[in-house]
N, C-alpha and C positions, 0 to 999 in steps of 0.2 A: 504494500500500500504506500504510494508515494506520499511524502510529507514535505510540504513546502511552507514557508512562512512561519515556522514554529521556532520560537526562541530557544536556543541551546545554551544551557548554563555552563559556566566555566568553573571547574573544580580546582582550586588552587593546589599547586604542587605540595606546599607544606602540609596541607590537610591530608593528602594522600600518604605522605611520608609518615605522618603521625598515626594514621590508621594502620599503616604497615607495621609500625613499631608495636602497636597494641596487639595485632595479630601474631607477631613473632613471639611476644611474651606468652600469649595464650597457647600457641603451639608448643612452646618449650615446656609448659606445665602439663599439657595433655598428651603429648606424643604425636606422632604423625598419622596414626590411625591406619597404617598400612596392613595390619594383621587382622585383629578382631573387628575393628570398625569397618575396614574394607570388606571383610567377608559379609557382614550384616547388610551393607549397602548393596552388594551384588545380589544377595539372596532376595532382596526386596525390589530389584530392578535398578535402573539408573537413578542417580541422585541428580535432580534437576533444580536449578535456581532460575526463577523467572523474575524479570524486573517488575512486572505488574500482573494483576489478575488476568489481564487479557492474554498475555503469553502463557501464564499459568494454566488457563482454561484450555488453550490449544494443547499444552503438554498433557493435561489430564485426559482430554479427548483422545489423544494418541496412545494412551495406555500407561503413562507414567503415574506411579503411585506415591513416589517420594518427591514432592514438589514444594519448594519454599519460595514465597513471594517477598520481594524486598520492599516495594513501594506499597504503603497501606492503601486499601481501597478508598479511604476517605480523602486521599490526596486528589485534588481537582485537576492539577496539571503535572503529570508525571515528570516531564523534563526539568521541573523546578526542584525535584527531590534532592535532598542532601544525604549522601550515603553515610551510614554509621559503622562503627567498628564491628558490630554484630553481622553486618552485611558481608564484610570481608571474611569473617569466620565461616559464614555459610558458603560463600563462593569457594573458599579454600578446599572444601570437602566435596565440591560438586563434580559430576561427570560432564554436565552440560550447563551452560549459562545462556538463557534465551533473552533476546532483547530486540527492540525495534530500531530502525535507522535514526529516529529522532531522539534516541536515548543514548547519547555517546558515553555517558558515565559507566555503562556496562563494561566496556573494554578497559577503562581506567581502573575500575574496581578489580577486575580480573588480574591486571598487571600488578596492582598494589598488593593483592593478596598472594601473589606468587603461585596462582592456581594453574594446574595443567588441564583444566576443564576446556572442553571444546566450546568456543563462542559461536552461537547459532543465531543468525539474523532471521526474524520471523516477519512475514508479510501480514501485518495486522489489518485485516479487512474482513468484515463479516459477510461479504458476498458469498453465497452458498458454494459456488464453484471453487473459489479461492480457498475457502475453509476446508473443503474436501481434499484439495491438493496439499495444503499445508499439514493437515492432520496425517495424511498418508505418508508424507515426506518425513515427518517427525517420528512416526511409528517405525519407519525404516531405520532411522538413526538410533532410536532407543532399543531396537530389537523387539518391538511390541506390535508388529504388523497385524496380528490377529485381533488384538484388542481395538486397534484403530479401525479395522474393517467392521467390527461389531458396532462401534460407536457410529460409524457412517450409516449403517442400516437404520439405527434408531433415529438419527438426524434426518435422513431422507424421508422417513415416514412422517415425522413431526412437521418438517418443512412443507411437505406436500399438503398436509392437512391444514396448516396455517394459511398457505397460499389459496387453497380452495375456499376457505372461510372468508378470507379478505375479498376475493373476487365476487363472492356472493353478496358482499356488503357494498359494492360500488354504488355510488349515488346515481339513481336512475338507470342502473344496470350498465353504465358506461365507465370505462377506465378513466379515473380522474387525472387531470393535469397537475403536476407537482413541481415545486422548486426544492432542490435538496442541497443541504450543505455537502461539500465534496466528500465527506467521510460518512454520510448517511444514505448514499445512493443505493446501497444494498437493500435497505428497507423498502424503497420504492419498487425495486425489482421483485421483492418478495410479494408485494401487494399487487403486482401487475399494473402499476401506475405508469403514466407517461411523464418522464422527467423532461420538462421543457426548459430547464435552466438550472445551473448550479452556482454556488457562491462559496466564499471562504478559502482558507481558514481566516483571512483577514476580514475586518468589518466591511459591510457593503458600502460601496461608494455611491454618490448621487447618480452617476451615469449607470451603474449596475442596477440601482433601484428602479430607475426609469425603464431600463431594458427588461428586467425581470417582471415588473408589474404589467408591462405591455403584453406579456405572455398569458395573462389572466389565469394564474394557477388557482386551483381550489384549495391547495394545502402547501405549507412550507414545512419540510422535514428538517428540523433544527438539531444540531449536535449538542446534547446536554452538557458535554464536557468542554465545549469551546463556544458556548453561546455568546452572541454579541447583542442580545436583547431582541426586541421585536424587529424582524427582518424586513417585512413589507407592510408597514403599519397602515397604509391607506389603500391597500389593494383588495381588502376584503377576504384575503386568504387566511384560513385557520392555521395557526402554527402548532405543530406537533413535536413534542420533545422525544428524541430518540437517544437511548442510552447504549453506548458501544461496549463499555467495560462490564464483564461479569462480576458477581459478588465474591465474597470470601470463600464460598463453597466451590469456586472455580468450575462452575457449570455453565457452558455456553447456551444451552437450550433456553433457559429463562430470558436471555437477551432477545431471542426471536419471539418468544411468547409475549413479553412485555411490549415490544415494538408493535406486534400485531394487535394487541389489545388497545394500545394508544391510537393506532391508525383506524381501527374499526370504530372506536368511540367517536373519532372525529368525522368519519364518513357517515355515521348514523346521525350526526348533527346534535 
């Protein structure tokens, strides 16, 4: 999922060095975990550290059972997160560290922790096709292909049911015209809606406002995590909040259920 216009924080080198020192002291007291600890982690499958619940949910869907998330789900803007010493300790024990391109601190944390974990970039997009591809890819990396395939079957059934229900809710029986924030277009596709324009991640400019309003959309599918307020205030379009990030249970399916419920409510008026 392409990410443009997202502010990337700078983590000062002294902070990373300090965190490294904390980790070194921790490791000296606890050992390197290469015998008993390593055996336990292998028995339970790969040890995965994910920067956010979004990557964590992809990992869980792919069959990973030992998943640690660094950024709390309450954090509104993940790139602003400041890594803690405990994050380094988690990364030091990981087999895989999952991150998104707009989260550059993942690589810095891995380097500071001295971890041998494989750094895996995840395409964070809830588009059904991309999710299927990423989950299958991660299942191959983790050695959990069977679990990933089982999850896909469940996902396909649920996604098909949600799409059918949404299409049955179209106002007047016709596919509605929508304007989507660039990271919520997946929800429009799930609903079978016609995306007549996109905006973001920056605030809508006056020129964009005029252009998008002229498309006469029935709905605006806004990104709850990057909202810039009322997008088309005078267009008459109903604005629907779409949440991309899963909760602490790292379950992707409620993301689709909640988006479908919000859109269905809006279409029902």
